[in-house]
DRENRO-968550 format. One record per residue: residue in three letters; x, y, z negated of N, C-alpha, C, CB in turn. Coordinates in steps of 0.1 Angstrom, whole numbers, plus 5000, padded with zeros to 4 digits. Each point is the difference from the previous one (the first is absolute). Glycine has a CB too. Layout:
BEGIN
AlaXYZXYZXYZXYZ;...
This chain:
BEGIN
Met251854627589499549964987498649945001501450194990;Ile498449705003498749945000499350044987500849805014;Val498050264987499250044989498849914999500850245002;Pro499349664988498849914998498950074992501549805002;Ile497350195002498950074993498849904999500750235008;Met498949744979498849924998499050094994501349784998;Val497550235008499050094994498749924998501150205012;Gly498149864980498649954998499150115005500649864980;Glu498350165014499050105004500650144996498049844998;Val501950265011500550134997499050105004502349935004;Asn497750194989499150105002500750125007498649934980;Glu500750185024500650115007501250064992497850045012;Lys502049984975501050064992501349925000498250104985;Met501649765014501249915000500750015014498849854983;Ile500450165027500650005014500950125001498049895010;Thr501650234985500850125000501249984992497950145003;Gln502049804985501249984992501049915006498550034980;Tyr501049865026500949915007500750075012498549804993;Ala500750285014500650075011501250094996497849995011;Glu502050084978501150084995501249924996498350164992;Val501549735001501149924996500749935011498849964979;Leu500550005032500649935011500550095011498449814994;Lys501250325006500450095010501549995005498250154991;Pro502749854999501450005004500349875009500650134979;Tyr498849765017500249885008499450005014500049884978;Phe498950195023499450025013500850085009497849984990;Glu502950125004500950095008501349935005499050194987;Asp501349705007501349925004499649905010501050034977;Pro499549995036499649905011500549864997500150205016;Gly500849784975500549874997499249924990502250095005;Thr496749974990499249944990498949915007500450194985;Ile499549695009498949915004499149974988501549895018;Phe497250134984499149974989499449865002499550254998;Leu500449684991499449875000498850014990502249875006;Val496650144999498850034991499149895000500250245005;Ser499349724983499149894998499050044989501749835009;Ser497150134993499050014989499949884992498750165013;Asp501849734992500049874994500949905008497650044990;Phe503649935005500949925008499549865003501850144990;Cys497549815001499549865003498550004999502149904990;His497250085022498650005001499549864999500050215014;Trp499249764975499549874999498650014993502349904999;Gly496950005003498650004995499049995011500850144981;Glu498049845016498949985010499950115010498849874982;Arg501350265013499850115010501250015010498750124982;Phe502449815016501150005009500149875008501250164985;Asp497849755012500049875007501349924997498550105018;Tyr502049914970501249924996499749964985501650125016;Gln498449754982499849954987501249934995497549985005;Tyr502750034982501149934993499749855001500550204985;Cys500549725018499949865000500549934987500250015026;Glu498949924968500449934988501249905003497650034990;Gly503249945000501049915002501350055005498349845004;Lys501850304998501250065005500750084989499050015023;Gly500749964964500650074989499050104995502349985010;Lys498150104980499250104994499850115010500849954977;Ile498050125022499750105010501050115001497649954997;Trp503050104991500950115001501349955006499050094979;Glu501349785020501249955007499850005015500649864980;Arg498250115025499749995014500050155006498649794996;Ile500950304996500050145005501450055001497750044989;Gln503149935000501450045001500849945012499950024974;Ser499849855028500649945012499650065013500049794987;Leu498750245015499650075012500650145001497949874999;Asp502250204990500650145000501549985004498550084982;Met502249835013501449985003500249965015500549944976;Glu498649985029500049975014499850125009499149774994;Gly500050325002499750125007501250095000497649984995;Ile503050044993501250084999501149955008499350064977;Lys500949815024501149945008499850045015500349814983;His498450185022499750045013500450155003498149825001;Ile501550264989500450145001501550025001497850074988;Gln502949875003501450014999500749955013499949984975;Asp499649915031500549945012499550085013500149784988;Lys499050325009499450075012499349905009501750184998;Asn497649734996499349895007498550035000501849834994;Cys497650215017498650035000499149885004500650245005;Gln500049644995499249885004499349954988501749955018;
């Protein structure tokens, strides 16, 4: 089973709550966790800038997300 998890900032109380909810999955050796705090990193602090002329920014982000998901589905780490 693949358990996708997207998280933002968490505090100690939230970590404990997440641990309780996820405990059964951790106990199953067939579980794979896919964890991300932000699936698409863009902006000055990530040294990636949106290029004008490639559509609306939300369309470009969606396109990049779908490209990343396809790599995951194809088990392609390149």
